[in-house]
N, C-alpha and C positions, 0 to 999 in steps of 0.2 A: 504493499499499500504506499503510495507516494505522499498523500496528505489526507486531511479530514477537513471537511467544511462544517463548522460548528453553527448550526442553524439558529440557535438562540444565544450565540456569543459563548463566552467562557463559562457562563453560569448554567448552561443548558444541561439537560440530562443525557444519558446514553442514547435515548430515542431521538435526540436532536443532533446526532453525529452522522454525517454523510460522507463515507469514504470516497476518495478520488484516486484512481490510478494514474500512471504516468500519461496514458492516452487521454484521459479526461482533462488532465491539467493542460495538455497541448491544446486540445480543442476549446478549452475555456479561457485560455490566455488572452485572446482579444477582449472578452467580456470583462475580465479582471482588470485589464489596463484601462478600461472606460471608467472604472470605479475609483480612480485615484483621487478625484475630488471629494469623495465621500469617506475617505479614510479617517480613522480615529483611533484612539488608544484601545488596547485590548479589553480593558476594564469597561470601557464605555460602548464598545462595539456591539451592535445588534446581531451581527453575523461575523464570523472570523474564519480565517484559514490557518490551520495548524500543521506543522511539519515536525516530525520527530519529537512530539510532545511539547513544541514551543509555538506559540502564536506568532506568525510572521506578518500578518496584517489583519485588520478588522475594519468594518465599515458601519456607518450609521444606519438607522432604520430606512431612511431614504435610499441609501446605497443598497441595502438588501432588496428593496422593492424594484430598484433600477436593475439589479442583477436578475431577478426573477423575469422581468420584462425582456431582458436582452439575451437570455439563454437560448440556444438553438432548440428547434422542435424536439430533437431527440431527448432533451433533458426536461421535458414537460412535467414529468412526475416530481422532479426536484424543484422546478419553478412553482408548482402548486404547493409543495411543502413550505417553501419560503413564504409564499403569499399567506398561507394558513397562519403562520406564526407572527407576521408582521403587518398585515392589513388591519386597519382599525374598523 
């Protein structure tokens, strides 16, 4: 496993962890680059990316929703999971 997307940030439960393999990371790289303006600290992040047990980046709630909107169609299930957790 290359990394884990923490769907509720660092405070989420194990049900909020979405593993990403190397292929996922490659396919999602353009989406993640678009989120740079939504970056925040790990503690404040609504959603975060973890590698080797360390949070490498985190995004605001707005960033989480932008991620869900920007994901390729093959990641529809992940997009829905993000929306379920972050839409008000």
